[in-house]
Residue frames as qw, qx, qy, qz and C-alpha x, y, z in Angstrom:
[[0.231, -0.383, 0.696, -0.562, 47.93, 71.21, -165.77],
 [0.401, -0.130, -0.899, -0.117, 46.65, 67.84, -164.50],
 [0.217, -0.476, -0.717, 0.460, 44.86, 69.48, -161.59],
 [0.062, -0.745, -0.323, -0.580, 42.31, 72.23, -161.14],
 [0.353, -0.173, -0.502, 0.771, 43.16, 74.76, -158.41],
 [0.184, -0.788, -0.446, -0.383, 40.48, 76.91, -156.82],
 [0.332, -0.917, 0.018, -0.220, 41.26, 80.05, -154.77],
 [0.254, 0.689, -0.608, 0.301, 44.88, 78.95, -154.52],
 [0.479, -0.392, 0.658, -0.429, 43.93, 76.29, -151.99],
 [0.822, 0.094, 0.508, -0.237, 41.89, 73.37, -153.26],
 [0.161, 0.491, -0.723, -0.459, 43.31, 71.12, -155.91],
 [0.878, 0.176, 0.265, -0.357, 41.25, 68.58, -157.84],
 [0.030, -0.473, 0.833, 0.286, 43.10, 65.57, -159.22],
 [0.887, 0.213, 0.037, -0.408, 41.68, 62.97, -161.59],
 [0.162, -0.446, 0.873, 0.115, 43.27, 59.53, -161.81],
 [0.860, 0.187, -0.125, -0.458, 42.27, 56.56, -163.92],
 [0.664, -0.253, 0.700, 0.076, 43.03, 52.89, -163.82],
 [0.005, 0.316, -0.747, -0.585, 43.65, 50.86, -166.96],
 [0.384, 0.324, 0.856, -0.126, 40.23, 49.18, -167.15],
 [0.295, 0.741, 0.564, 0.214, 38.46, 51.92, -169.12],
 [0.347, -0.337, -0.023, 0.875, 40.59, 55.07, -169.53],
 [0.063, 0.367, 0.520, 0.769, 38.34, 56.38, -172.32],
 [0.335, -0.765, -0.532, -0.141, 35.54, 57.09, -169.82],
 [0.507, -0.621, -0.170, 0.573, 37.92, 58.89, -167.46],
 [0.329, -0.009, 0.315, 0.890, 39.20, 60.97, -170.38],
 [0.104, -0.587, -0.550, -0.584, 35.63, 62.03, -171.22],
 [0.467, -0.767, -0.403, 0.173, 35.02, 62.97, -167.58],
 [0.496, -0.391, 0.037, 0.775, 38.23, 65.02, -167.52],
 [0.181, 0.276, 0.452, 0.829, 37.18, 66.79, -170.72],
 [0.266, -0.745, -0.540, -0.289, 33.82, 67.69, -169.17],
 [0.531, -0.753, -0.213, 0.324, 35.63, 69.17, -166.16],
 [0.319, 0.910, -0.173, 0.199, 38.27, 70.96, -168.20],
 [0.527, -0.686, 0.502, 0.008, 41.00, 69.00, -166.45],
 [0.583, 0.478, -0.650, -0.091, 43.67, 66.47, -167.34],
 [0.946, -0.290, -0.144, -0.030, 44.33, 63.03, -165.92],
 [0.372, -0.784, 0.494, 0.058, 47.40, 62.69, -163.73],
 [0.618, 0.485, -0.613, -0.078, 50.14, 60.80, -165.61],
 [0.764, -0.414, 0.419, -0.263, 50.43, 57.41, -163.95],
 [0.299, 0.430, -0.845, -0.105, 52.88, 54.56, -164.27],
 [0.791, -0.110, 0.415, -0.436, 50.62, 51.52, -163.91],
 [0.458, 0.432, -0.743, -0.227, 51.84, 48.08, -164.88],
 [0.942, -0.208, 0.107, -0.242, 51.48, 44.35, -164.30],
 [0.174, -0.623, 0.759, 0.076, 54.55, 42.33, -163.40],
 [0.430, 0.246, -0.815, -0.299, 55.29, 38.93, -164.89],
 [0.133, -0.101, -0.943, 0.287, 53.87, 37.12, -161.86],
 [0.202, -0.632, -0.677, -0.319, 50.59, 39.07, -162.03],
 [0.330, -0.586, -0.395, 0.626, 51.34, 41.61, -159.29],
 [0.218, 0.852, 0.323, 0.349, 50.20, 45.18, -159.98],
 [0.475, -0.288, -0.126, 0.821, 52.09, 48.44, -159.51],
 [0.151, 0.856, 0.360, 0.339, 51.09, 52.10, -159.68],
 [0.442, -0.415, -0.135, 0.784, 52.95, 55.36, -159.19],
 [0.236, 0.921, 0.308, -0.040, 51.87, 58.92, -159.98],
 [0.666, 0.292, 0.084, 0.681, 54.26, 61.04, -162.00],
 [0.058, 0.558, -0.085, 0.823, 53.51, 64.28, -160.16],
 [0.040, 0.021, -0.689, 0.723, 52.81, 65.41, -156.61],
 [0.400, -0.518, -0.618, -0.436, 49.34, 64.75, -155.18],
 [0.317, -0.200, -0.607, 0.701, 50.05, 66.18, -151.72],
 [0.114, 0.332, 0.360, -0.864, 47.04, 67.98, -150.26],
 [0.267, 0.022, -0.551, -0.790, 44.83, 67.24, -153.27],
 [0.684, 0.165, 0.435, -0.563, 41.18, 66.20, -153.55],
 [0.042, 0.309, -0.859, -0.406, 41.69, 63.01, -155.58],
 [0.804, 0.226, 0.214, -0.506, 39.12, 61.06, -157.60],
 [0.192, -0.318, 0.893, 0.256, 40.19, 57.58, -158.72],
 [0.734, 0.317, -0.025, -0.601, 38.05, 56.44, -161.66],
 [0.053, -0.248, 0.952, 0.172, 37.89, 52.74, -162.46],
 [0.777, 0.080, -0.126, -0.612, 35.20, 50.73, -164.29],
 [0.452, -0.317, 0.822, -0.138, 35.08, 47.18, -163.01],
 [0.803, 0.381, -0.240, -0.390, 34.86, 45.16, -166.16],
 [0.983, -0.067, 0.116, 0.128, 36.45, 41.77, -166.90],
 [0.631, -0.187, -0.718, 0.226, 38.88, 40.81, -165.34],
 [0.361, -0.824, -0.181, -0.398, 37.10, 42.42, -162.42],
 [0.782, -0.560, -0.095, 0.258, 39.45, 41.23, -159.67],
 [0.641, 0.104, 0.073, 0.757, 42.50, 42.71, -161.41],
 [0.074, 0.608, 0.171, 0.771, 40.88, 46.11, -161.85],
 [0.588, -0.763, -0.204, -0.175, 39.57, 46.12, -158.28],
 [0.791, -0.368, -0.042, 0.487, 43.06, 45.42, -156.97],
 [0.464, 0.332, 0.130, 0.811, 44.54, 48.12, -159.19],
 [0.197, -0.767, -0.189, -0.581, 42.12, 50.70, -157.82],
 [0.738, -0.655, -0.137, 0.083, 42.93, 49.65, -154.25],
 [0.736, -0.092, 0.030, 0.670, 46.65, 50.04, -154.95],
 [0.222, 0.545, 0.173, 0.790, 46.08, 53.50, -156.44],
 [0.461, -0.801, -0.183, -0.334, 44.09, 54.55, -153.36],
 [0.809, -0.474, -0.062, 0.343, 46.88, 53.27, -151.12],
 [0.590, 0.193, 0.096, 0.778, 49.48, 55.17, -153.16],
 [0.052, -0.723, -0.190, -0.662, 47.45, 58.38, -152.85],
 [0.651, -0.739, -0.158, -0.076, 47.10, 57.96, -149.09],
 [0.793, -0.321, 0.031, 0.518, 50.83, 57.43, -148.68],
 [0.429, 0.318, 0.189, 0.824, 51.51, 60.45, -150.91],
 [0.114, -0.347, -0.416, 0.833, 49.50, 62.68, -148.52],
 [0.150, -0.413, -0.547, -0.712, 46.39, 63.29, -150.62],
 [0.235, -0.147, 0.406, -0.871, 43.91, 65.26, -148.51],
 [0.689, 0.173, 0.458, -0.535, 40.75, 63.39, -149.59],
 [0.008, 0.195, -0.886, -0.421, 40.33, 60.30, -151.79],
 [0.699, 0.254, 0.262, -0.615, 37.12, 59.44, -153.60],
 [0.329, -0.021, 0.903, 0.276, 36.69, 56.07, -155.28],
 [0.561, 0.390, -0.084, -0.726, 34.67, 56.54, -158.48],
 [0.216, -0.029, 0.964, 0.150, 33.31, 53.11, -159.41],
 [0.469, 0.091, -0.251, -0.842, 30.53, 53.63, -161.97],
 [0.840, -0.109, -0.442, -0.296, 29.73, 49.90, -161.74],
 [0.450, -0.624, 0.534, -0.350, 30.23, 48.77, -158.15],
 [0.445, 0.290, -0.844, -0.073, 32.09, 45.43, -158.07],
 [0.227, -0.119, -0.936, 0.243, 30.36, 42.42, -156.47],
 [0.336, -0.105, 0.153, -0.923, 27.14, 44.45, -156.08],
 [0.729, -0.134, -0.458, -0.491, 24.94, 41.38, -156.60],
 [0.652, -0.155, -0.678, 0.303, 26.45, 39.75, -153.52],
 [0.117, -0.521, 0.166, -0.829, 24.79, 42.21, -151.14],
 [0.668, -0.360, 0.327, -0.564, 23.18, 39.74, -148.70],
 [0.134, -0.204, 0.969, -0.044, 23.21, 36.13, -147.55],
 [0.688, 0.020, -0.326, -0.648, 20.62, 34.07, -149.40],
 [0.923, -0.147, -0.352, -0.047, 21.80, 30.83, -147.83],
 [0.686, -0.690, 0.199, 0.121, 24.07, 29.75, -145.00],
 [0.721, -0.291, 0.377, 0.503, 27.84, 29.94, -145.41],
 [0.504, 0.680, 0.292, 0.445, 27.65, 32.59, -148.15],
 [0.402, -0.178, -0.116, 0.891, 29.76, 35.78, -148.14],
 [0.166, 0.917, 0.319, -0.173, 28.49, 39.33, -148.35],
 [0.687, 0.093, 0.215, 0.688, 31.09, 40.32, -150.90],
 [0.137, 0.798, 0.221, 0.543, 29.73, 43.81, -151.57],
 [0.511, -0.858, 0.020, -0.048, 30.43, 44.63, -147.92],
 [0.815, -0.261, 0.204, 0.476, 33.92, 43.14, -148.20],
 [0.505, 0.507, 0.235, 0.658, 34.67, 45.41, -151.17],
 [0.168, -0.907, -0.091, -0.375, 33.58, 48.45, -149.16],
 [0.721, -0.662, 0.117, 0.167, 35.85, 47.37, -146.30],
 [0.771, 0.070, 0.231, 0.590, 38.76, 46.97, -148.73],
 [0.256, 0.742, 0.165, 0.597, 38.27, 50.48, -150.10],
 [0.427, -0.881, 0.012, -0.203, 38.19, 51.86, -146.54],
 [0.828, -0.424, 0.175, 0.323, 41.29, 49.91, -145.50],
 [0.668, 0.344, 0.211, 0.625, 43.16, 51.18, -148.57],
 [0.277, -0.278, -0.142, 0.909, 42.44, 54.77, -147.52],
 [0.028, -0.471, -0.542, -0.696, 39.32, 55.87, -149.40],
 [0.074, 0.140, 0.452, -0.878, 37.28, 58.63, -147.76],
 [0.547, 0.401, 0.192, -0.709, 34.31, 58.49, -150.11],
 [0.362, 0.108, 0.863, 0.335, 32.70, 56.27, -152.76],
 [0.448, 0.445, -0.046, -0.774, 30.80, 57.36, -155.86],
 [0.239, 0.047, 0.934, 0.262, 28.83, 54.86, -157.94],
 [0.434, 0.101, -0.285, -0.848, 25.95, 54.71, -160.41],
 [0.811, -0.063, -0.231, -0.534, 22.74, 52.71, -159.90],
 [0.157, -0.346, 0.881, -0.282, 23.80, 50.37, -157.14],
 [0.414, -0.125, -0.849, -0.304, 22.16, 46.96, -157.48],
 [0.497, -0.618, -0.605, 0.066, 20.88, 47.32, -153.92],
 [0.056, -0.852, 0.050, -0.518, 20.58, 50.63, -152.07],
 [0.773, -0.634, 0.012, 0.016, 21.69, 48.98, -148.82],
 [0.804, 0.191, -0.076, 0.558, 25.25, 48.89, -150.19],
 [0.067, 0.790, -0.090, 0.602, 25.44, 52.56, -149.22],
 [0.633, -0.702, 0.158, -0.284, 25.48, 51.42, -145.59],
 [0.961, -0.035, -0.077, 0.265, 28.41, 49.05, -146.10],
 [0.551, 0.413, -0.155, 0.708, 30.97, 51.87, -146.32],
 [0.446, -0.675, -0.364, 0.461, 31.98, 53.84, -143.23],
 [0.195, -0.336, 0.161, 0.908, 31.87, 57.22, -144.93],
 [0.467, 0.529, 0.079, -0.704, 29.92, 59.18, -147.54],
 [0.418, 0.142, 0.820, 0.364, 28.55, 57.28, -150.53],
 [0.332, 0.432, -0.118, -0.830, 27.31, 59.24, -153.54],
 [0.468, 0.268, 0.838, 0.076, 24.68, 57.05, -155.19],
 [0.195, 0.361, -0.308, -0.858, 24.16, 58.49, -158.67],
 [0.621, 0.394, 0.637, -0.232, 21.22, 57.63, -160.93],
 [0.219, -0.074, 0.651, 0.723, 21.41, 57.12, -164.69],
 [0.254, 0.623, 0.732, -0.105, 17.66, 57.60, -164.99],
 [0.153, 0.823, 0.071, -0.542, 17.88, 61.29, -166.04],
 [0.065, -0.461, 0.669, 0.579, 20.30, 60.38, -168.86],
 [0.164, 0.187, 0.938, 0.242, 18.08, 57.57, -170.13],
 [0.200, 0.698, 0.609, -0.318, 14.84, 59.51, -169.70],
 [0.093, 0.709, -0.172, -0.678, 16.15, 62.46, -171.66],
 [0.052, -0.206, 0.825, 0.524, 16.91, 60.11, -174.54],
 [0.123, 0.391, 0.909, 0.071, 13.47, 58.52, -174.50],
 [0.150, 0.736, 0.397, -0.528, 11.61, 61.79, -174.22],
 [0.124, 0.629, -0.368, -0.673, 13.33, 62.91, -177.42],
 [0.134, 0.293, -0.837, -0.443, 13.10, 59.70, -179.41],
 [0.011, -0.224, -0.975, -0.002, 10.06, 57.65, -178.40],
 [0.383, -0.366, -0.364, -0.766, 6.38, 58.19, -179.07],
 [0.103, -0.100, 0.759, -0.635, 4.76, 58.26, -175.64],
 [0.729, 0.032, -0.049, -0.682, 1.35, 57.33, -176.99],
 [0.964, -0.009, -0.186, -0.190, 0.54, 53.72, -176.06],
 [0.343, 0.528, -0.680, 0.376, 3.78, 53.51, -174.05],
 [0.844, -0.492, -0.121, -0.178, 4.09, 51.10, -171.11],
 [0.036, 0.675, -0.674, 0.297, 6.93, 50.88, -168.57],
 [0.929, -0.123, -0.322, -0.134, 7.76, 47.33, -167.51],
 [0.373, -0.668, 0.615, -0.193, 9.60, 46.04, -164.45],
 [0.585, 0.319, -0.727, -0.168, 11.42, 42.79, -165.33],
 [0.540, -0.201, -0.784, 0.232, 10.90, 41.40, -161.81],
 [0.438, -0.801, -0.406, -0.041, 9.47, 42.35, -158.44],
 [0.625, -0.426, -0.111, 0.645, 12.80, 43.76, -157.27],
 [0.288, 0.041, 0.245, 0.925, 12.79, 46.59, -159.81],
 [0.018, -0.730, -0.662, -0.167, 9.18, 47.73, -159.29],
 [0.249, -0.798, -0.217, 0.504, 10.09, 50.87, -157.34],
 [0.247, -0.370, 0.405, 0.799, 12.42, 52.15, -160.05],
 [0.112, 0.314, 0.767, 0.548, 9.99, 51.24, -162.83],
 [0.086, -0.785, -0.597, 0.144, 7.24, 53.10, -160.97],
 [0.186, -0.694, 0.044, 0.694, 9.32, 56.29, -161.03],
 [0.173, -0.075, 0.664, 0.723, 9.87, 55.79, -164.78],
 [0.040, 0.570, 0.797, 0.193, 6.12, 55.37, -165.16],
 [0.111, -0.837, -0.345, 0.411, 5.48, 58.71, -163.43],
 [0.224, -0.544, 0.304, 0.749, 8.15, 60.53, -165.43],
 [0.057, -0.015, 0.739, 0.671, 6.90, 59.26, -168.79],
 [0.534, 0.149, 0.172, -0.815, 3.22, 59.45, -167.91],
 [0.582, 0.166, -0.706, -0.368, 2.82, 55.79, -168.88],
 [0.871, -0.351, 0.027, -0.342, 1.15, 52.81, -167.19],
 [0.139, -0.571, 0.799, -0.126, 3.22, 50.23, -165.34],
 [0.939, 0.023, -0.249, -0.235, 3.39, 46.49, -165.95],
 [0.383, -0.608, 0.680, -0.141, 5.31, 43.87, -163.97],
 [0.717, 0.252, -0.628, -0.168, 6.75, 40.57, -165.10],
 [0.683, -0.458, 0.459, -0.337, 6.20, 37.88, -162.51],
 [0.470, 0.416, -0.772, -0.101, 8.53, 34.93, -162.89],
 [0.751, -0.280, 0.466, -0.373, 7.56, 31.49, -161.60],
 [0.139, -0.282, 0.928, 0.200, 8.61, 27.93, -162.19],
 [0.678, 0.057, -0.437, -0.588, 6.49, 25.77, -164.47],
 [0.632, -0.320, 0.600, -0.370, 5.15, 23.05, -162.12],
 [0.934, 0.276, 0.149, -0.173, 4.82, 20.64, -165.04],
 [0.756, 0.518, -0.239, 0.322, 8.46, 20.95, -166.09],
 [0.671, -0.705, 0.017, 0.228, 10.79, 20.66, -163.06],
 [0.587, -0.466, 0.299, 0.591, 14.18, 22.42, -163.07],
 [0.468, 0.471, 0.469, 0.582, 13.39, 24.30, -166.25],
 [0.157, 0.176, 0.022, 0.971, 13.25, 27.98, -167.15],
 [0.151, 0.356, 0.547, -0.742, 10.66, 30.27, -165.64],
 [0.128, 0.629, 0.674, 0.365, 7.23, 30.93, -167.04],
 [0.120, -0.035, -0.124, 0.984, 6.48, 34.65, -167.23],
 [0.004, -0.738, -0.675, 0.026, 3.14, 36.11, -166.12],
 [0.179, 0.323, 0.088, 0.925, 2.46, 39.71, -167.05],
 [0.141, -0.649, -0.603, 0.441, 0.76, 41.86, -164.40],
 [0.089, 0.623, -0.030, -0.776, -0.77, 44.71, -166.37],
 [0.692, 0.617, 0.365, -0.082, -2.02, 45.32, -169.90],
 [0.306, -0.512, 0.488, 0.637, 0.69, 45.34, -172.56],
 [0.545, 0.450, 0.669, 0.229, -1.44, 44.51, -175.60],
 [0.391, 0.775, 0.291, 0.403, -0.69, 46.91, -178.47],
 [0.316, -0.935, 0.089, 0.131, 1.69, 48.86, -176.19],
 [0.590, 0.594, -0.400, 0.372, 5.27, 49.84, -176.82],
 [0.795, -0.589, -0.125, 0.077, 7.02, 48.42, -173.74],
 [0.256, 0.735, -0.482, 0.401, 10.13, 49.91, -172.13],
 [0.884, -0.346, -0.289, 0.127, 11.74, 47.34, -169.83],
 [0.019, 0.852, -0.356, 0.383, 13.95, 49.07, -167.24],
 [0.921, -0.293, -0.163, 0.197, 16.75, 47.32, -165.35],
 [0.317, -0.886, 0.284, 0.183, 20.04, 48.22, -163.68],
 [0.151, -0.565, 0.748, 0.314, 22.25, 45.72, -165.51],
 [0.917, 0.306, -0.075, -0.246, 22.33, 43.16, -168.29],
 [0.461, -0.536, 0.692, 0.150, 24.82, 40.35, -167.84],
 [0.349, -0.024, 0.869, 0.351, 24.25, 37.32, -170.09],
 [0.328, 0.145, -0.298, -0.884, 21.00, 38.78, -171.43],
 [0.202, -0.161, -0.948, -0.186, 19.05, 35.53, -171.09],
 [0.024, -0.492, -0.725, 0.482, 16.58, 36.73, -168.45],
 [0.184, 0.528, 0.056, -0.827, 15.80, 40.04, -170.13],
 [0.222, 0.165, -0.719, -0.637, 15.39, 38.31, -173.50],
 [0.142, -0.323, -0.936, 0.000, 12.83, 35.91, -172.03],
 [0.060, 0.558, 0.472, -0.680, 10.99, 38.87, -170.52],
 [0.223, 0.410, -0.311, -0.828, 10.86, 40.56, -173.93],
 [0.201, -0.035, -0.898, -0.390, 9.61, 37.36, -175.53],
 [0.046, -0.456, -0.831, 0.316, 6.84, 37.10, -172.94],
 [0.148, 0.541, 0.169, -0.810, 5.77, 40.69, -173.66],
 [0.261, 0.259, -0.590, -0.719, 5.58, 40.05, -177.38],
 [0.187, -0.190, -0.955, -0.133, 3.57, 36.86, -176.79],
 [0.024, -0.577, -0.673, 0.463, 1.14, 38.92, -174.71],
 [0.310, 0.798, 0.490, 0.166, 0.55, 41.33, -177.58],
 [0.272, -0.737, 0.072, 0.614, 3.16, 44.06, -177.07],
 [0.577, 0.812, 0.069, -0.048, 3.65, 46.14, -180.21],
 [0.554, 0.629, -0.380, 0.392, 7.36, 46.67, -179.52],
 [0.779, -0.578, -0.119, 0.210, 9.96, 46.18, -176.78],
 [0.323, 0.760, -0.341, 0.449, 12.80, 48.51, -175.82],
 [0.792, -0.378, -0.328, 0.349, 15.29, 47.53, -173.12],
 [0.039, 0.872, -0.200, 0.446, 16.70, 50.37, -170.97],
 [0.882, -0.338, -0.193, 0.267, 19.66, 49.51, -168.78],
 [0.195, -0.946, 0.253, 0.061, 22.49, 51.29, -166.95],
 [0.346, -0.601, 0.702, 0.160, 25.27, 48.70, -166.83],
 [0.843, 0.424, -0.213, -0.254, 25.98, 46.75, -170.03],
 [0.571, -0.498, 0.648, 0.074, 28.06, 43.82, -168.75],
 [0.750, 0.516, -0.239, -0.339, 27.20, 41.72, -171.83],
 [0.361, -0.443, 0.821, 0.025, 28.81, 38.41, -170.84],
 [0.498, 0.089, 0.861, 0.060, 28.75, 35.22, -172.89],
 [0.225, 0.369, 0.754, 0.495, 25.98, 35.12, -175.52],
 [0.051, 0.603, 0.415, -0.679, 24.44, 38.46, -174.49],
 [0.172, 0.412, -0.329, -0.832, 24.66, 40.09, -177.92],
 [0.154, -0.090, -0.901, -0.394, 23.04, 37.03, -179.49],
 [0.064, -0.525, -0.802, 0.279, 20.13, 37.10, -177.03],
 [0.036, 0.637, 0.234, -0.734, 19.65, 40.86, -177.34],
 [0.104, 0.301, -0.536, -0.782, 19.65, 40.74, -181.15],
 [0.172, 0.302, 0.935, 0.071, 16.60, 38.47, -181.31],
 [0.027, -0.422, -0.549, -0.721, 13.51, 39.58, -183.20],
 [0.368, -0.737, -0.559, -0.093, 11.30, 40.20, -180.17],
 [0.392, -0.653, -0.118, 0.637, 13.65, 42.97, -178.94],
 [0.441, 0.828, 0.265, 0.224, 13.42, 46.15, -181.00],
 [0.241, 0.790, -0.257, 0.502, 15.99, 48.34, -179.26],
 [0.750, -0.428, -0.318, 0.391, 18.50, 48.23, -176.41],
 [0.104, 0.854, -0.115, 0.497, 19.59, 51.51, -174.76],
 [0.794, -0.399, -0.259, 0.380, 22.44, 51.48, -172.23],
 [0.084, -0.972, 0.218, 0.006, 24.99, 53.85, -170.72],
 [0.711, 0.490, -0.423, 0.274, 28.76, 53.52, -170.96],
 [0.568, -0.724, 0.331, -0.206, 29.52, 52.86, -167.28],
 [0.754, -0.243, 0.568, 0.222, 31.35, 49.80, -168.63],
 [0.066, 0.488, -0.590, -0.640, 33.35, 49.54, -171.85],
 [0.809, 0.375, 0.379, -0.249, 31.40, 48.09, -174.76],
 [0.316, -0.410, 0.676, 0.524, 34.01, 46.56, -177.03],
 [0.390, 0.313, -0.484, -0.718, 33.35, 46.10, -180.76],
 [0.274, -0.033, -0.946, -0.170, 32.43, 42.43, -180.38],
 [0.010, 0.397, 0.776, -0.490, 29.71, 43.42, -177.88],
 [0.262, 0.392, 0.005, -0.882, 28.08, 45.95, -180.20],
 [0.280, 0.333, 0.867, 0.242, 25.11, 45.17, -182.43],
 [0.060, 0.391, 0.464, 0.792, 22.69, 46.99, -184.70],
 [0.376, -0.717, -0.507, -0.294, 19.90, 47.55, -182.16],
 [0.605, -0.459, -0.348, 0.550, 22.23, 48.98, -179.50],
 [0.095, 0.853, 0.024, 0.512, 22.30, 52.66, -178.48],
 [0.661, -0.256, -0.388, 0.589, 24.98, 53.78, -175.99],
 [0.104, -0.934, -0.126, -0.317, 24.56, 57.00, -173.97],
 [0.457, 0.401, -0.462, 0.645, 27.44, 58.78, -172.26],
 [0.605, -0.678, -0.400, 0.117, 27.53, 58.77, -168.46],
 [0.570, 0.098, -0.167, 0.799, 30.56, 61.12, -168.40],
 [0.082, -0.553, -0.049, -0.828, 28.60, 64.39, -167.97],
 [0.712, -0.599, -0.240, -0.278, 26.77, 62.93, -164.96],
 [0.829, -0.247, -0.227, 0.447, 30.00, 61.75, -163.33],
 [0.399, 0.311, -0.063, 0.860, 31.70, 65.06, -164.05],
 [0.316, -0.649, -0.126, -0.681, 28.85, 67.03, -162.49],
 [0.813, -0.538, -0.222, -0.035, 28.90, 64.84, -159.38],
 [0.738, -0.038, -0.170, 0.652, 32.68, 65.18, -159.03],
 [0.132, 0.496, 0.015, 0.858, 32.33, 68.96, -159.38],
 [0.547, -0.668, -0.178, -0.472, 29.66, 69.06, -156.65],
 [0.858, -0.399, -0.207, 0.249, 31.80, 67.01, -154.26],
 [0.601, 0.162, -0.094, 0.777, 34.90, 69.10, -154.95],
 [0.029, -0.474, -0.031, -0.880, 33.00, 72.36, -154.41],
 [0.007, -0.162, -0.781, 0.603, 31.23, 70.98, -151.31],
 [0.452, -0.016, -0.221, -0.864, 27.96, 71.31, -153.17],
 [0.674, 0.026, 0.549, -0.494, 24.94, 69.02, -153.24],
 [0.028, 0.120, -0.914, -0.387, 24.98, 65.76, -155.18],
 [0.211, 0.424, 0.836, -0.278, 21.43, 65.07, -154.01],
 [0.296, 0.644, 0.138, -0.692, 20.15, 68.19, -155.77],
 [0.115, 0.329, -0.719, -0.602, 21.16, 66.62, -159.09],
 [0.224, -0.143, -0.933, -0.244, 18.43, 64.02, -158.67],
 [0.314, 0.121, 0.476, -0.813, 15.59, 65.80, -156.94],
 [0.728, 0.281, 0.195, -0.595, 12.54, 63.66, -157.65],
 [0.480, 0.456, -0.685, -0.305, 14.54, 61.11, -159.63],
 [0.544, -0.016, -0.837, 0.054, 14.17, 58.27, -157.17]]
């Protein structure tokens, strides 16, 4: 069966888009369910189409889509799937977007700019979504953009479990790559019992329009540094941060990140000598050309499956992360 029925009443349905079906399959396996067979296709002119091959009437539906490149196509596909579910009389529709699209456009930095993260939330609502589930939102305020429940999941427990098993916590130091990630890095610091350092980026006044100079706030000399961030895109900024740590005497540098976007020359930057290890989760697909020797990928599927189970059973998603953030 493609659905899980409880007490003859509730029916859980899992649906995936075409962006990253492997993740949805792992989530389904964790839940002991199957994905609903779906006819999804792209027409010659670029228009998208989706139809479910079995009834979804009265179901509690979860539409899983990872917003990787080409992000606009996969966003539109998920919207179409939500619309199809609504018109097919699904009882409740939850958008599962492990990496929330347009999350970096969460505010206006200058005049005449959009707030695209809010627009995406409005699109999901207009399509018929009742709920959104996402992992490590770039800005917590995005939760307020959607007129309905938002389950903000944290990858920190998955990453921390890995580090507690594999890293020597003697002489360990947790590093925030910028001022915006200090709160998260501080929680990591408490969990690992390690001191906190912060990288302060500023422009070199002697070299206009050039890359930032990095000042380190905290002692990293002879420390093994774990730099924690929510996403790595091109990798240039995080690579410069690692270089600054090594120049300030760090014994080693590990990068810990939730969303591995890995655009452009990211693998080249992350493979440089001053980075010893990169640990990420699989919220986004990491294709063979994006993989490299220093990379470790952890599965986010058990976390997503547990959250979906809690929502379906009207349990508590918050209880999964007590003290995590």
